[in-house]
Structures are given as structure tokens and as C-alpha cells.
DRENDO-1510 file (C-alpha; in Angstrom, 1 decimal, always signed):
<recs>
REC; n; res; u; v; w
REC; 1; MET; +0.0; +0.0; +0.0 .
REC; 2; LYS; +1.4; +3.4; -0.9 .
REC; 3; LYS; +2.3; +5.5; +2.1 .
REC; 4; LYS; -0.1; +8.3; +1.1 .
REC; 5; TYR; -3.0; +5.9; +1.7 .
REC; 6; VAL; -1.9; +4.6; +5.0 .
REC; 7; PHE; -3.0; +7.5; +7.2 .
REC; 8; PRO; -6.5; +7.9; +5.7 .
REC; 9; CYS; -7.1; +4.2; +6.0 .
REC; 10; LEU; -6.0; +4.3; +9.6 .
REC; 11; LEU; -8.4; +7.1; +10.4 .
REC; 12; LEU; -11.2; +5.1; +8.7 .
REC; 13; PHE; -10.4; +2.1; +10.8 .
REC; 14; ILE; -10.5; +4.1; +14.0 .
REC; 15; ALA; -13.8; +5.7; +13.0 .
REC; 16; VAL; -15.4; +2.4; +12.3 .
REC; 17; LEU; -14.1; +0.9; +15.6 .
REC; 18; THR; -15.3; +3.9; +17.5 .
REC; 19; ALA; -18.7; +3.8; +15.9 .
REC; 20; GLY; -19.0; +0.2; +17.0 .
REC; 21; ILE; -18.7; +1.3; +20.6 .
REC; 22; PHE; -20.4; +4.7; +20.6 .
REC; 23; TYR; -23.1; +4.7; +18.0 .
REC; 24; LYS; -26.5; +6.2; +18.8 .
REC; 25; GLU; -28.6; +3.4; +20.1 .
REC; 26; ASP; -31.8; +2.7; +18.2 .
REC; 27; TYR; -33.1; -0.2; +20.4 .
REC; 28; ASN; -35.7; +2.0; +22.1 .
REC; 29; LYS; -37.8; +1.7; +19.0 .
REC; 30; LYS; -37.6; -2.1; +18.9 .
REC; 31; ASN; -40.5; -4.4; +19.7 .
REC; 32; PRO; -38.9; -6.7; +22.3 .
REC; 33; THR; -41.3; -9.5; +21.4 .
REC; 34; SER; -40.3; -9.7; +17.8 .
REC; 35; SER; -36.9; -8.0; +17.4 .
REC; 36; GLY; -35.0; -9.5; +20.3 .
REC; 37; PRO; -34.3; -8.0; +23.8 .
REC; 38; ILE; -33.8; -4.3; +24.4 .
REC; 39; VAL; -30.2; -3.8; +25.2 .
REC; 40; ILE; -29.1; -1.5; +28.1 .
REC; 41; ARG; -25.4; -0.7; +28.2 .
REC; 42; LEU; -24.6; +0.5; +31.7 .
REC; 43; SER; -21.2; +2.0; +32.3 .
REC; 44; HIS; -19.5; +3.0; +35.6 .
REC; 45; VAL; -15.9; +3.7; +36.8 .
REC; 46; ALA; -15.7; +1.4; +39.9 .
REC; 47; ASN; -14.1; -2.0; +40.2 .
REC; 48; GLU; -15.9; -5.4; +40.3 .
REC; 49; THR; -15.7; -5.6; +44.1 .
REC; 50; SER; -17.3; -2.2; +44.8 .
REC; 51; PRO; -20.8; -1.7; +46.1 .
REC; 52; LEU; -21.5; +0.3; +42.9 .
REC; 53; HIS; -20.7; -2.6; +40.6 .
REC; 54; LEU; -22.5; -5.2; +42.8 .
REC; 55; SER; -25.6; -3.1; +42.6 .
REC; 56; CYS; -25.3; -2.8; +38.8 .
REC; 57; VAL; -25.1; -6.6; +38.6 .
REC; 58; TYR; -28.1; -6.8; +40.9 .
REC; 59; PHE; -30.0; -4.4; +38.5 .
REC; 60; GLU; -29.0; -6.6; +35.6 .
REC; 61; GLU; -30.3; -9.8; +37.3 .
REC; 62; ILE; -33.7; -8.5; +38.5 .
REC; 63; LEU; -34.6; -6.5; +35.3 .
REC; 64; GLU; -33.7; -9.4; +33.0 .
REC; 65; GLU; -35.6; -11.9; +35.2 .
REC; 66; ARG; -38.7; -9.8; +35.8 .
REC; 67; SER; -39.0; -8.8; +32.1 .
REC; 68; GLU; -38.7; -12.4; +31.1 .
REC; 69; GLY; -35.7; -11.6; +28.9 .
REC; 70; LYS; -37.2; -8.5; +27.2 .
REC; 71; PHE; -34.2; -6.6; +28.5 .
REC; 72; ASP; -30.5; -7.4; +28.0 .
REC; 73; VAL; -28.4; -5.5; +30.5 .
REC; 74; GLN; -24.7; -5.2; +29.8 .
REC; 75; VAL; -22.6; -3.8; +32.6 .
REC; 76; TYR; -19.2; -2.2; +31.9 .
REC; 77; PRO; -17.1; -1.5; +35.0 .
REC; 78; ASN; -13.6; +0.0; +35.4 .
REC; 79; SER; -14.2; +2.9; +33.0 .
REC; 80; GLN; -14.3; +0.6; +30.1 .
REC; 81; LEU; -16.5; +3.1; +28.2 .
REC; 82; GLY; -14.8; +6.1; +29.6 .
REC; 83; GLY; -14.6; +8.1; +32.8 .
REC; 84; ASP; -17.7; +9.5; +34.6 .
REC; 85; ARG; -17.9; +12.7; +32.6 .
REC; 86; GLN; -17.4; +10.8; +29.3 .
REC; 87; ALA; -20.1; +8.4; +30.2 .
REC; 88; VAL; -22.6; +11.1; +31.1 .
REC; 89; GLU; -21.9; +12.8; +27.8 .
REC; 90; ALA; -22.4; +9.4; +26.0 .
REC; 91; VAL; -25.7; +8.8; +27.9 .
REC; 92; SER; -26.9; +12.3; +26.9 .
REC; 93; LEU; -26.1; +11.6; +23.3 .
REC; 94; GLY; -27.6; +8.2; +23.4 .
REC; 95; SER; -24.3; +6.4; +22.6 .
REC; 96; ILE; -24.8; +4.3; +25.7 .
REC; 97; THR; -28.0; +3.8; +27.7 .
REC; 98; ALA; -27.1; +4.4; +31.3 .
REC; 99; SER; -24.3; +5.2; +33.8 .
REC; 100; PHE; -23.9; +5.5; +37.6 .
REC; 101; PRO; -21.8; +8.6; +38.1 .
REC; 102; GLY; -21.2; +10.6; +41.3 .
REC; 103; THR; -23.5; +13.7; +41.5 .
REC; 104; ALA; -20.3; +15.8; +41.7 .
REC; 105; VAL; -19.8; +15.0; +38.1 .
REC; 106; LEU; -23.3; +16.2; +37.2 .
REC; 107; SER; -22.4; +19.6; +38.6 .
REC; 108; GLY; -20.2; +20.0; +35.5 .
REC; 109; PHE; -23.5; +19.9; +33.5 .
REC; 110; GLU; -25.7; +21.7; +36.0 .
REC; 111; PRO; -23.9; +23.7; +38.8 .
REC; 112; LYS; -26.9; +23.4; +41.1 .
REC; 113; PHE; -26.0; +19.7; +41.7 .
REC; 114; MET; -23.3; +21.1; +43.9 .
REC; 115; VAL; -25.9; +21.7; +46.6 .
REC; 116; GLY; -25.1; +18.2; +47.9 .
REC; 117; ASP; -21.4; +19.1; +48.1 .
REC; 118; LEU; -21.9; +21.7; +50.8 .
REC; 119; PRO; -20.1; +20.7; +54.0 .
REC; 120; PHE; -22.1; +18.8; +56.6 .
REC; 121; ILE; -25.4; +19.6; +54.8 .
REC; 122; PHE; -26.8; +16.2; +55.7 .
REC; 123; LYS; -26.6; +15.2; +59.4 .
REC; 124; THR; -27.4; +11.6; +58.6 .
REC; 125; ARG; -27.7; +9.3; +55.7 .
REC; 126; ASP; -31.4; +9.0; +56.2 .
REC; 127; ALA; -31.8; +12.7; +55.9 .
REC; 128; ALA; -29.9; +12.6; +52.5 .
REC; 129; TYR; -32.0; +9.7; +51.3 .
REC; 130; LYS; -35.3; +11.5; +52.2 .
REC; 131; ALA; -34.1; +14.7; +50.5 .
REC; 132; TYR; -33.1; +13.0; +47.2 .
REC; 133; ASP; -36.1; +10.7; +47.2 .
REC; 134; ASN; -38.5; +13.7; +47.5 .
REC; 135; GLU; -38.4; +17.4; +46.7 .
REC; 136; LEU; -34.7; +17.9; +46.3 .
REC; 137; GLY; -34.4; +15.0; +43.9 .
REC; 138; GLU; -37.4; +16.2; +42.0 .
REC; 139; GLU; -36.0; +19.7; +41.5 .
REC; 140; LEU; -32.6; +18.4; +40.5 .
REC; 141; ASN; -34.2; +15.9; +38.0 .
REC; 142; LYS; -35.9; +18.9; +36.2 .
REC; 143; LEU; -32.4; +20.4; +35.6 .
REC; 144; LEU; -31.4; +17.2; +33.8 .
REC; 145; GLU; -34.1; +17.2; +31.2 .
REC; 146; PRO; -32.5; +19.8; +28.9 .
REC; 147; HIS; -29.5; +17.4; +28.7 .
REC; 148; ASN; -31.7; +14.5; +27.6 .
REC; 149; LEU; -31.0; +12.8; +31.0 .
REC; 150; VAL; -33.1; +11.3; +33.7 .
REC; 151; SER; -32.1; +10.0; +37.1 .
REC; 152; LEU; -34.0; +6.9; +38.2 .
REC; 153; GLY; -32.6; +7.1; +41.7 .
REC; 154; TYR; -29.8; +8.4; +43.9 .
REC; 155; GLY; -27.4; +5.9; +45.5 .
REC; 156; ASP; -24.9; +6.2; +48.4 .
REC; 157; THR; -21.2; +6.5; +47.8 .
REC; 158; GLY; -20.6; +7.4; +51.5 .
REC; 159; TYR; -19.3; +10.2; +53.6 .
REC; 160; ARG; -15.9; +11.5; +52.8 .
REC; 161; HIS; -13.2; +11.3; +55.4 .
REC; 162; ILE; -9.6; +12.6; +55.8 .
REC; 163; THR; -6.4; +10.6; +55.8 .
REC; 164; ASN; -3.0; +12.1; +56.4 .
REC; 165; ASN; +0.5; +11.1; +57.5 .
REC; 166; LYS; +1.0; +13.6; +60.4 .
REC; 167; LYS; -1.7; +13.3; +63.1 .
REC; 168; PRO; -5.4; +12.6; +63.9 .
REC; 169; ILE; -7.7; +15.4; +62.8 .
REC; 170; THR; -10.1; +16.5; +65.5 .
REC; 171; CYS; -10.7; +20.2; +64.8 .
REC; 172; PRO; -10.0; +22.8; +62.1 .
REC; 173; ASP; -6.7; +23.8; +63.7 .
REC; 174; ASP; -5.4; +20.3; +63.0 .
REC; 175; LEU; -5.7; +21.1; +59.3 .
REC; 176; ASP; -3.8; +24.4; +59.5 .
REC; 177; GLY; -1.2; +24.4; +56.7 .
REC; 178; LEU; -1.9; +20.8; +55.7 .
REC; 179; ALA; -1.5; +20.2; +51.9 .
REC; 180; ILE; -4.6; +18.1; +51.1 .
REC; 181; ARG; -5.7; +16.7; +47.7 .
REC; 182; THR; -9.3; +17.5; +46.9 .
REC; 183; MET; -11.5; +17.1; +43.9 .
REC; 184; GLU; -11.5; +20.0; +41.5 .
REC; 185; ASN; -14.7; +21.2; +43.1 .
REC; 186; PRO; -15.0; +24.8; +44.1 .
REC; 187; ILE; -17.1; +24.1; +47.2 .
REC; 188; HIS; -14.8; +21.4; +48.4 .
REC; 189; MET; -11.7; +23.6; +47.9 .
REC; 190; ALA; -13.4; +26.7; +49.5 .
REC; 191; SER; -14.4; +24.5; +52.6 .
REC; 192; PHE; -10.8; +23.3; +53.2 .
REC; 193; ARG; -9.5; +26.8; +52.9 .
REC; 194; GLU; -11.9; +27.9; +55.6 .
REC; 195; TRP; -10.6; +25.1; +57.7 .
REC; 196; GLY; -7.1; +26.3; +57.3 .
REC; 197; ALA; -5.8; +23.6; +54.9 .
REC; 198; ASN; -4.1; +24.1; +51.5 .
REC; 199; PRO; -6.4; +22.2; +49.0 .
REC; 200; THR; -4.7; +20.9; +45.9 .
REC; 201; PRO; -6.6; +19.3; +43.1 .
REC; 202; ILE; -4.6; +16.4; +41.7 .
REC; 203; SER; -5.8; +13.8; +39.2 .
REC; 204; PHE; -6.9; +10.7; +41.1 .
REC; 205; SER; -4.7; +8.5; +39.0 .
REC; 206; GLU; -1.7; +10.5; +40.4 .
REC; 207; LEU; -2.9; +10.6; +44.0 .
REC; 208; PHE; -1.2; +7.5; +45.4 .
REC; 209; THR; +2.2; +8.6; +44.0 .
REC; 210; ALA; +1.8; +12.1; +45.3 .
REC; 211; LEU; +1.1; +10.8; +48.8 .
REC; 212; GLN; +4.0; +8.3; +48.6 .
REC; 213; GLN; +6.4; +11.0; +47.5 .
REC; 214; HIS; +5.0; +13.5; +50.1 .
REC; 215; THR; +4.1; +16.0; +47.5 .
REC; 216; ILE; +1.0; +16.4; +49.6 .
REC; 217; ASP; +0.2; +15.4; +53.2 .
REC; 218; ALA; -3.4; +14.3; +53.0 .
REC; 219; GLN; -6.4; +13.3; +50.9 .
REC; 220; GLU; -10.2; +12.8; +51.5 .
REC; 221; ASN; -12.5; +10.2; +50.1 .
REC; 222; PRO; -15.2; +7.7; +51.1 .
REC; 223; LEU; -14.0; +4.6; +52.9 .
REC; 224; GLN; -14.5; +2.3; +49.9 .
REC; 225; ILE; -12.0; +4.4; +47.9 .
REC; 226; ILE; -9.6; +4.7; +50.7 .
REC; 227; CYS; -9.6; +0.9; +51.1 .
REC; 228; SER; -9.6; -0.2; +47.5 .
REC; 229; SER; -6.9; +2.3; +46.6 .
REC; 230; ARG; -4.6; +1.0; +49.4 .
REC; 231; PHE; -4.0; +4.5; +50.9 .
REC; 232; TYR; -3.1; +2.8; +54.1 .
REC; 233; GLU; +0.2; +2.0; +52.6 .
REC; 234; VAL; +1.1; +5.7; +52.4 .
REC; 235; GLN; -1.1; +7.3; +55.1 .
REC; 236; ASP; -1.0; +6.6; +58.9 .
REC; 237; TYR; -4.1; +8.4; +60.1 .
REC; 238; LEU; -7.8; +8.1; +59.2 .
REC; 239; SER; -10.2; +10.7; +60.8 .
REC; 240; LEU; -13.9; +9.9; +60.3 .
REC; 241; THR; -14.8; +13.6; +59.7 .
REC; 242; GLY; -17.7; +12.9; +57.3 .
REC; 243; HIS; -17.3; +16.5; +56.1 .
REC; 244; PHE; -19.0; +15.9; +52.6 .
REC; 245; TYR; -21.6; +13.3; +51.7 .
REC; 246; ALA; -21.1; +11.6; +48.3 .
REC; 247; LEU; -24.0; +10.4; +46.2 .
REC; 248; GLY; -24.3; +8.6; +42.8 .
REC; 249; SER; -27.1; +8.9; +40.3 .
REC; 250; LEU; -28.5; +6.0; +38.3 .
REC; 251; LEU; -28.6; +8.0; +35.1 .
REC; 252; PHE; -30.5; +7.1; +31.9 .
REC; 253; ASN; -30.9; +8.5; +28.5 .
REC; 254; LYS; -34.3; +10.4; +28.7 .
REC; 255; GLU; -35.4; +9.5; +25.2 .
REC; 256; PHE; -34.7; +5.8; +25.8 .
REC; 257; VAL; -36.9; +5.7; +28.9 .
REC; 258; GLU; -39.7; +7.7; +27.4 .
REC; 259; ASN; -39.8; +5.5; +24.3 .
REC; 260; LEU; -40.3; +2.3; +26.2 .
REC; 261; PRO; -43.7; +0.6; +26.2 .
REC; 262; GLU; -45.6; +1.6; +29.3 .
REC; 263; ASP; -45.3; -1.7; +31.1 .
REC; 264; LEU; -41.5; -1.9; +30.5 .
REC; 265; ASN; -41.1; +1.7; +31.6 .
REC; 266; ILE; -42.9; +1.0; +34.9 .
REC; 267; LEU; -40.8; -2.2; +35.3 .
REC; 268; LEU; -37.5; -0.3; +34.6 .
REC; 269; ASN; -38.4; +2.4; +37.2 .
REC; 270; GLU; -39.3; -0.3; +39.8 .
REC; 271; CYS; -36.0; -2.2; +39.3 .
REC; 272; ALA; -34.0; +1.1; +39.4 .
REC; 273; ARG; -35.7; +2.1; +42.7 .
REC; 274; GLU; -35.0; -1.3; +44.2 .
REC; 275; THR; -31.4; -1.2; +42.9 .
REC; 276; VAL; -30.8; +2.1; +44.6 .
REC; 277; GLU; -32.1; +0.7; +47.9 .
REC; 278; TYR; -29.9; -2.3; +47.5 .
REC; 279; GLN; -26.8; -0.1; +46.8 .
REC; 280; ARG; -27.4; +2.0; +49.9 .
REC; 281; LYS; -27.7; -1.1; +52.0 .
REC; 282; ILE; -24.6; -2.9; +50.9 .
REC; 283; THR; -22.6; +0.4; +51.0 .
REC; 284; GLN; -23.3; +0.7; +54.7 .
REC; 285; GLU; -22.7; -2.9; +55.4 .
REC; 286; MET; -19.4; -3.0; +53.5 .
REC; 287; GLU; -18.1; +0.2; +55.2 .
REC; 288; GLU; -17.8; -1.8; +58.5 .
REC; 289; GLU; -15.6; -4.3; +56.6 .
REC; 290; PHE; -13.6; -1.5; +55.1 .
REC; 291; LEU; -12.9; +0.0; +58.6 .
REC; 292; GLN; -11.8; -3.4; +59.9 .
REC; 293; GLU; -9.5; -3.9; +56.9 .
REC; 294; LEU; -8.0; -0.4; +57.3 .
REC; 295; GLU; -7.4; -0.9; +61.0 .
REC; 296; ALA; -5.8; -4.3; +60.4 .
REC; 297; ALA; -3.5; -2.7; +57.9 .
REC; 298; GLY; -2.2; -0.4; +60.7 .
REC; 299; MET; -4.1; +2.8; +60.2 .
REC; 300; HIS; -4.9; +4.9; +63.3 .
REC; 301; ILE; -8.6; +5.6; +63.2 .
REC; 302; ASN; -10.4; +8.3; +65.2 .
REC; 303; GLU; -14.1; +9.4; +65.1 .
REC; 304; LEU; -15.2; +12.9; +65.8 .
REC; 305; THR; -17.7; +13.8; +68.5 .
REC; 306; PRO; -20.7; +16.0; +67.6 .
REC; 307; GLU; -19.0; +18.8; +69.4 .
REC; 308; GLN; -15.9; +18.5; +67.3 .
REC; 309; LYS; -17.9; +18.4; +64.1 .
REC; 310; ASP; -19.6; +21.6; +65.2 .
REC; 311; LEU; -16.3; +23.4; +65.1 .
REC; 312; PHE; -16.0; +22.5; +61.4 .
REC; 313; ILE; -19.6; +23.4; +60.7 .
REC; 314; GLU; -19.2; +26.8; +62.2 .
REC; 315; LYS; -16.0; +27.5; +60.3 .
REC; 316; ALA; -17.7; +26.5; +57.0 .
REC; 317; GLU; -20.6; +29.0; +57.3 .
REC; 318; PRO; -18.9; +31.5; +54.8 .
REC; 319; VAL; -19.0; +28.8; +52.2 .
REC; 320; TYR; -22.8; +28.6; +52.4 .
REC; 321; GLU; -23.0; +32.4; +52.2 .
REC; 322; LYS; -20.7; +32.5; +49.2 .
REC; 323; TYR; -22.6; +29.9; +47.1 .
REC; 324; GLU; -26.2; +30.7; +48.2 .
REC; 325; GLY; -26.6; +33.0; +45.2 .
REC; 326; MET; -25.6; +30.4; +42.7 .
REC; 327; LEU; -27.4; +27.4; +44.3 .
REC; 328; GLY; -30.5; +29.3; +45.5 .
REC; 329; LYS; -31.6; +29.5; +49.1 .
REC; 330; ASP; -34.7; +27.4; +48.4 .
REC; 331; LEU; -32.7; +24.5; +47.0 .
REC; 332; ILE; -30.3; +24.6; +50.1 .
REC; 333; GLU; -33.4; +24.5; +52.4 .
REC; 334; LEU; -34.8; +21.5; +50.5 .
REC; 335; ALA; -31.5; +19.7; +51.2 .
REC; 336; ARG; -31.6; +20.6; +54.9 .
REC; 337; LYS; -35.3; +20.0; +55.3 .
REC; 338; TYR; -35.0; +16.4; +56.5 .
REC; 339; ASN; -32.3; +17.0; +59.0 .
REC; 340; ASP; -34.7; +17.5; +61.9 .
</recs>
């Protein structure tokens, strides 16, 4: 083959290969009784042992069984179809059917999703569940519609906690001057600044090495991430601060859901709701196992008292004031409504 044809042919090959993965699905127009099952490609970034993946497998099992084979659910873990943001974009376009991203990722499409990132906004998990299962979830779901997205439920990724290699964290003063890796989230970064730390957004893929080389002193994540990422190898202290609460959204292409026959639409929503409940349950159960594993690995674990958490809450008040205009006071109150 002449050299001048090699590059165009290579581009054509890549285009065909990509189209095979990310074509716009047309299965929502199929009759499942005559044209085979309706395929749902569900992408997520977690590994196969995570509560997130186990819940996706549960969704696959119950939907296929209860639909008597009218659905074929294909789960793709470990970012096989791209990272969270890529997956959300693909779901919006209809390239894949569904994903289970963190709500922090959705704030990149709609900033008001950052309401759940406000520090200590949910006193308990039950308060968060009730908020997202009711008015708060309903308001946020409306904001997804222009993006051709619909959330069929909000799962539980867990409270975020601080690890570091210097000392236990019991009050904001313990964070003074500490270089801590955070997500590239303005509310997260603003909160840690108020607590006296030096927040540094670093790619998650580079985080372990940064901790190992002491480029930074600390990081914050849910227990399942701290454990699965083996941060206990490079961090001595785990403080159960619970400063931010992390959620995930079982996200679907809106057109796909709306084009389903009524009976299958109802069944899809029922199975999604049950999957979210299952995911919340196993996340809490597995957190106890994660704590035991981290302690056995040698981490020093300390839990904050309500009085100690109050010191963080008081220091973070300026963050609420700063973002009230963008998020809206009413939306913040919907989030706080179920704390009492």
C-alpha cells in the first residue's frame, strides 16, 4: 500500500471501531417480542468488588428476570467506556444507555447539583435519602431534562473522610497548613480553605504517588475508595470527619426511557428504585468491613464527636454564604429540610 493511503485508512479504521462502541442506540424503537431483547449498556468507573458494581449486577439480574428476557443489561465496570464525565456525555447523546456517576460529576453539566457538596449539609444518611427521594431530587431531576438525561434514583457512595500522615484530625486547627488533595470542586476547595488547609486538586490517577512522595500530606475520600486504593500504605491516620456526603445517580438517556412501552417503563423504574435501595444497604454494610481492613492494615482511626464536628460546621458558614446566590436559598433549604 502506498504511504499516502496509510494514514487515511488508519483514520477510517479508528472511526469504524469507535462507531461500533459509541453509535447512537436505536433499540428504544424495537418491539422486544419480535426483534429481540432491548439492550441496556450500563457504564461505571468502579471495580468489580465495589458496592456500585455489585448493585449494577443486581439491577441486571432483577430486570432481565422480571422482564422475562425482554431486557438485556450489559454492565461495563472500570471505566471501560470512559470516565464518569465521558459516560454522562455518552448517555446524553444516546451512545450508551445508562451510567452511575457521582453527583459531583453532574455539577459539571448543571452547577446546582453542587448543593449536595456543601459541608455537613446532611446530618445523617437517612436525611440525605429522604431529601433526594423527595423534593430535592425532583428539583434536580428537572435540571437534567435539557441534557436528555433522567435520574431513576440516587445511590450512596458514602461520607468523605480525611487521611494524612501527620496526626489525627479532631478540629479545624489540626488542618492548618496541611496540603490536602481534593477534587477539582470549588465548594470542596473553599471549605478546606476555611478550615485552614491548602487544598490541591490532583488527578486521582496520580494521587497515590503524590502521597507516597510526600508531594501532599493528606487526601479525602469515602471509605471504599480509601480501602480499594490502598491508601493505608502511604497514610497513617484516618479521621472519620464525614465532612462531605457523596451520592451517585442511576442515570439514563431520557429518550430511551420515554420511548419504552408503558409496562416496561414501569418495570424499569421499579427495578431502578430497588437497585438504589440495595446499593445504599450494601454500601453501609461494606463500610464496616472497610474499617476493619484499614485498622488491620495499621491505620490509626479516630471518630469525631458531635461537638468536634460543630467546630468544622461553624468555620464553614462562609461557604454557604458564598454559594447561596448560585445554588439558591430554596434549594439549600430543600436539602436541609429532613435533618430535623
